[in-house]
N, C-alpha and C positions, 0 to 999 in steps of 0.2 A: 505493500499501499504509499502510494508515492505521495509524500508531502502531506501527513493528516492534521487536522487540526481539530482545538477542541477548544467550547467555550461552556460557563456556569452562568446559568440567572437565574433569576429569584422569579416565583409565580403564589399565586397567594395560598399555596399549599406546600411552601418548602423552595428550596434551592434543585432545579435540575440540570442536567447538562446533554449539552448536540458535543457530537464524535464526527466528523467526516471526515472523506478521499474527494479526489476529483471526482469518482464513480457517486460519490451520492452520501447519506446520513449512513452510519457502520456505528454507529450506538447511541443509544439515549436510557438517558436515566431519570426514573420515576422521582419525585420530589424526596431531598430527605432535609433534614433538619439541619445542617450545616454544608457551607459551600465544598469544606474540603471534603465531605463525603462524596458527594457528588464528584468530585477531582477524582478522587481516583478510583470509582468505579469506571469512571472511561477511559483515565489508565490502564487498566487491567486489560482493557481489550488490545488499546492503542496505545502501550507505552511509550513511543517516539513522534505522538502527538502534540504541537506545537500551541500554548494558549494562543486565542486569534480571535479577532472579532466577527460574526458568522455576516455574509455577503449573500447577493441571490436567494435563491432558497433554502440556502440555512439561515438567513434573517428576517425570513418567512414565517418558516419553524417557529422557530425563543417565538417573534410576536402569536402566533398561534395557537403557541401550550399554553402564552400566558392567557392570553385570552379565554382559551379551555377552561382554565383554572381558576377563569370567576366565572363562568357558568354558562360562557357562551358556546353555541352549536359552531365548532369547527370538523373541519374535513382533512385528513393528513393525506388521503391513498394518492397525489399526486405529487407528495414527499419522494426526489429519486434514493434510493438507497444503494449502500454496498453490500452484498452480498457475500461477499470471497469467505471462505471456509465454509459458506453453511450448506449442507448436502440438498440429495433434490429432494429430499421427502419433507424437508421443512420447509424449502423457499414454496413450496405444496401449499402448504400449511398458512405460511406468513402471507400470502396471496389471497389464500379464502378469506383469508381473516382481515385482510384489507378492506373487503368489499363490503364488511357488516358496517352497515352506517351509524351515525351520530345515537344511541340510547336501543339501537336491535343489536341483541343477544342470542347466541347458538349454545349447543351443549358440544361437548368434543364427542361424541359419538356425530352426531350428525355435521359437526366440522372435516371428520376422516373419512366417514363416508362420502362427503362433498366433492372431494379430493379423491376417490376410489379406494380407500383402505378402510374399507367398512368395520372390521376388528383391530382395529390399532388405536381406540379411544387409550389407553394407557401410555401407547408412546407416544399419541399428541399432546395430553400432559406434561409429558417429560418434555417435549420440544418447547411448550410453550414455558416451563421453566427457564429454557432456554434462549428466547427471545431476547434477542441484543436490542431489540427497540421497542418496546413497550411503549404503549399512545400511538406509536406512529403504525405501527403492527400490533392493534389492537387487544389485544389476550386478556385483558380484562371485561371482556364481552361474550365471553367465553365460561359458559357453567359448566356443573355438573349436572349428571342426571335427575331429573322430576326438578330443575332450577336451584338447583344447591350451588351454593356459589363454589365451591371445592377450592383449590389450594392456589394461593399467587406469592409470587419468590420475590418481589420488589422490595424497597422498604417502607415497611407499617406494614405489608403479610397482607390477607386478606381484608383489615381496617380498610386498607387505604381502596382496594380493590371496590369495597364497600362503598366510600367515596365516589370514587370516580364512576359507579354504575347509578349511585343518587344523584349524580349531580348530572348527570345525562337525562335523567328521569326513565331508565332502562325498566325493562319488564323481564320477568321471566316470559323464556320462548312459550310461545302456545298459550297462553295468560291472557285472560278476558280481559279488557280497559275498568272494567270496574276495581279488579284487581289491585293492590299496594304494589308499591314502587320498592325496591330497595332503599332503604331507610340507615341512617348512621345517627 
């Protein structure tokens, strides 16, 4: 990865981070309480990344993420990604997740079936735990069977997932409109 760069920025939920290459976004860190925590997570994926002010699509990503964490409806599906080192199974899952719109959810089973691996729900969960770009690849919108939250490996764990789903007023897959959304 040539000329990798990274930037830590503040949101209403805490400090996020983005690292990118010429190809696109390579790492995104969901909110942490301290900027150093976000920077450390970025460096784990791209140790040679230099601190830089974002421009172009990465500057728009930062602004969109800041708006998102204030409750604005944002679409991250057009942000270019650098998926270097990501295997074909995970690439297919991540592409399918990027099609989930704001507030839309699915289950691990439905997601893996949609990409041609109907019996790979467990592997799907593991792939999401390794998602290098949560929010941009919206793994928080993927739930366990029966609409249960399932796991979440980002800072804050399941509580962060629940807050993000509540922010989007997301509903469990197949839920009736009158049913409660996720709350925190």
